[in-house]
KEKOL-648634 format. One record per residue (C-alpha): residue number from 1; residue in one letter; chain; x, z, y. Coordinates in steps of 0.2 Angstrom, whole numbers. Layout:
BEGIN
<rec n="NUM" res="a" chain="A" X="X" Z="Z" Y="Y"/>
...
# end
This chain:
BEGIN
<rec n="1" res="m" chain="A" X="-660" Z="-30" Y="3"/>
<rec n="2" res="t" chain="A" X="-656" Z="-22" Y="20"/>
<rec n="3" res="k" chain="A" X="-650" Z="-29" Y="37"/>
<rec n="4" res="n" chain="A" X="-634" Z="-24" Y="44"/>
<rec n="5" res="a" chain="A" X="-631" Z="-22" Y="62"/>
<rec n="6" res="i" chain="A" X="-630" Z="-40" Y="65"/>
<rec n="7" res="g" chain="A" X="-645" Z="-46" Y="53"/>
<rec n="8" res="t" chain="A" X="-636" Z="-49" Y="38"/>
<rec n="9" res="d" chain="A" X="-642" Z="-46" Y="21"/>
<rec n="10" res="r" chain="A" X="-635" Z="-32" Y="11"/>
<rec n="11" res="k" chain="A" X="-637" Z="-20" Y="-5"/>
<rec n="12" res="t" chain="A" X="-642" Z="-2" Y="0"/>
<rec n="13" res="l" chain="A" X="-628" Z="10" Y="-6"/>
<rec n="14" res="q" chain="A" X="-635" Z="22" Y="-17"/>
<rec n="15" res="p" chain="A" X="-623" Z="38" Y="-19"/>
<rec n="16" res="k" chain="A" X="-614" Z="40" Y="-35"/>
<rec n="17" res="t" chain="A" X="-620" Z="58" Y="-38"/>
<rec n="18" res="d" chain="A" X="-606" Z="59" Y="-55"/>
<rec n="19" res="m" chain="A" X="-593" Z="56" Y="-43"/>
<rec n="20" res="c" chain="A" X="-600" Z="70" Y="-31"/>
<rec n="21" res="p" chain="A" X="-589" Z="84" Y="-27"/>
<rec n="22" res="t" chain="A" X="-596" Z="102" Y="-30"/>
<rec n="23" res="w" chain="A" X="-596" Z="105" Y="-11"/>
<rec n="24" res="c" chain="A" X="-603" Z="89" Y="-6"/>
<rec n="25" res="v" chain="A" X="-618" Z="93" Y="5"/>
<rec n="26" res="k" chain="A" X="-621" Z="75" Y="13"/>
<rec n="27" res="h" chain="A" X="-618" Z="57" Y="9"/>
<rec n="28" res="d" chain="A" X="-615" Z="42" Y="20"/>
<rec n="29" res="g" chain="A" X="-611" Z="24" Y="14"/>
<rec n="30" res="y" chain="A" X="-601" Z="12" Y="21"/>
<rec n="31" res="d" chain="A" X="-594" Z="-6" Y="18"/>
<rec n="32" res="q" chain="A" X="-578" Z="-12" Y="25"/>
<rec n="33" res="g" chain="A" X="-583" Z="-31" Y="26"/>
<rec n="34" res="t" chain="A" X="-575" Z="-32" Y="8"/>
<rec n="35" res="p" chain="A" X="-578" Z="-31" Y="-8"/>
<rec n="36" res="d" chain="A" X="-576" Z="-11" Y="-7"/>
<rec n="37" res="e" chain="A" X="-591" Z="-2" Y="-3"/>
<rec n="38" res="g" chain="A" X="-588" Z="16" Y="0"/>
<rec n="39" res="l" chain="A" X="-596" Z="33" Y="-1"/>
<rec n="40" res="i" chain="A" X="-593" Z="47" Y="11"/>
<rec n="41" res="h" chain="A" X="-593" Z="64" Y="4"/>
<rec n="42" res="y" chain="A" X="-596" Z="80" Y="18"/>
<rec n="43" res="g" chain="A" X="-594" Z="98" Y="15"/>
<rec n="44" res="q" chain="A" X="-605" Z="110" Y="25"/>
<rec n="45" res="e" chain="A" X="-598" Z="112" Y="42"/>
<rec n="46" res="r" chain="A" X="-591" Z="129" Y="46"/>
<rec n="47" res="k" chain="A" X="-590" Z="135" Y="63"/>
<rec n="48" res="a" chain="A" X="-579" Z="150" Y="72"/>
<rec n="49" res="a" chain="A" X="-572" Z="156" Y="87"/>
<rec n="50" res="g" chain="A" X="-577" Z="138" Y="94"/>
<rec n="51" res="y" chain="A" X="-570" Z="129" Y="80"/>
<rec n="52" res="h" chain="A" X="-578" Z="119" Y="68"/>
<rec n="53" res="v" chain="A" X="-570" Z="116" Y="50"/>
<rec n="54" res="r" chain="A" X="-577" Z="103" Y="35"/>
<rec n="55" res="l" chain="A" X="-570" Z="95" Y="19"/>
<rec n="56" res="r" chain="A" X="-572" Z="79" Y="19"/>
<rec n="57" res="r" chain="A" X="-568" Z="65" Y="3"/>
<rec n="58" res="d" chain="A" X="-571" Z="45" Y="4"/>
<rec n="59" res="d" chain="A" X="-574" Z="35" Y="-11"/>
<rec n="60" res="l" chain="A" X="-571" Z="16" Y="-16"/>
<rec n="61" res="v" chain="A" X="-588" Z="15" Y="-24"/>
<rec n="62" res="r" chain="A" X="-584" Z="-1" Y="-35"/>
<rec n="63" res="v" chain="A" X="-571" Z="4" Y="-43"/>
<rec n="64" res="r" chain="A" X="-576" Z="22" Y="-46"/>
<rec n="65" res="r" chain="A" X="-561" Z="28" Y="-37"/>
<rec n="66" res="p" chain="A" X="-562" Z="46" Y="-28"/>
<rec n="67" res="g" chain="A" X="-552" Z="48" Y="-13"/>
<rec n="68" res="r" chain="A" X="-541" Z="62" Y="-10"/>
<rec n="69" res="a" chain="A" X="-551" Z="75" Y="-3"/>
<rec n="70" res="r" chain="A" X="-546" Z="82" Y="17"/>
<rec n="71" res="v" chain="A" X="-549" Z="97" Y="28"/>
<rec n="72" res="w" chain="A" X="-558" Z="92" Y="44"/>
<rec n="73" res="l" chain="A" X="-553" Z="104" Y="58"/>
<rec n="74" res="q" chain="A" X="-562" Z="97" Y="74"/>
<rec n="75" res="d" chain="A" X="-557" Z="79" Y="75"/>
<rec n="76" res="e" chain="A" X="-540" Z="80" Y="65"/>
<rec n="77" res="e" chain="A" X="-538" Z="77" Y="46"/>
<rec n="78" res="l" chain="A" X="-526" Z="90" Y="35"/>
<rec n="79" res="t" chain="A" X="-522" Z="89" Y="17"/>
<rec n="80" res="r" chain="A" X="-527" Z="106" Y="7"/>
<rec n="81" res="q" chain="A" X="-506" Z="109" Y="9"/>
<rec n="82" res="q" chain="A" X="-509" Z="110" Y="28"/>
<rec n="83" res="a" chain="A" X="-525" Z="118" Y="30"/>
<rec n="84" res="a" chain="A" X="-517" Z="131" Y="18"/>
<rec n="85" res="g" chain="A" X="-501" Z="134" Y="28"/>
<rec n="86" res="l" chain="A" X="-511" Z="135" Y="46"/>
<rec n="87" res="a" chain="A" X="-521" Z="148" Y="37"/>
<rec n="88" res="t" chain="A" X="-508" Z="160" Y="31"/>
<rec n="89" res="l" chain="A" X="-500" Z="155" Y="47"/>
<rec n="90" res="l" chain="A" X="-516" Z="161" Y="58"/>
<rec n="91" res="a" chain="A" X="-517" Z="178" Y="46"/>
<rec n="92" res="t" chain="A" X="-502" Z="184" Y="48"/>
<rec n="93" res="a" chain="A" X="-503" Z="182" Y="68"/>
<rec n="94" res="a" chain="A" X="-519" Z="190" Y="68"/>
<rec n="95" res="t" chain="A" X="-512" Z="204" Y="58"/>
<rec n="96" res="d" chain="A" X="-496" Z="205" Y="70"/>
<rec n="97" res="l" chain="A" X="-510" Z="207" Y="85"/>
<rec n="98" res="a" chain="A" X="-517" Z="223" Y="76"/>
<rec n="99" res="g" chain="A" X="-500" Z="229" Y="72"/>
# end
């Protein structure tokens, strides 16, 4: 058993690697104070032009329910559709600059 910040015993959360997305490079466990223990999957952080982007997914471990993967741009959470739309918009703007 490990102790949390206030000294209460709790189970150590072990990553469930069979739930791991292929892009996961790091795990963090969390306990929301309820029966819902979670596991956060992080993708590799990528940086360009002063911005950083990474994938993240929060899973509920006990019920073995994977969460929805999101793209994080800086501290903004984007859906796949939002990220794809932004990528298209940026590519179009960059192409317009070149023309």
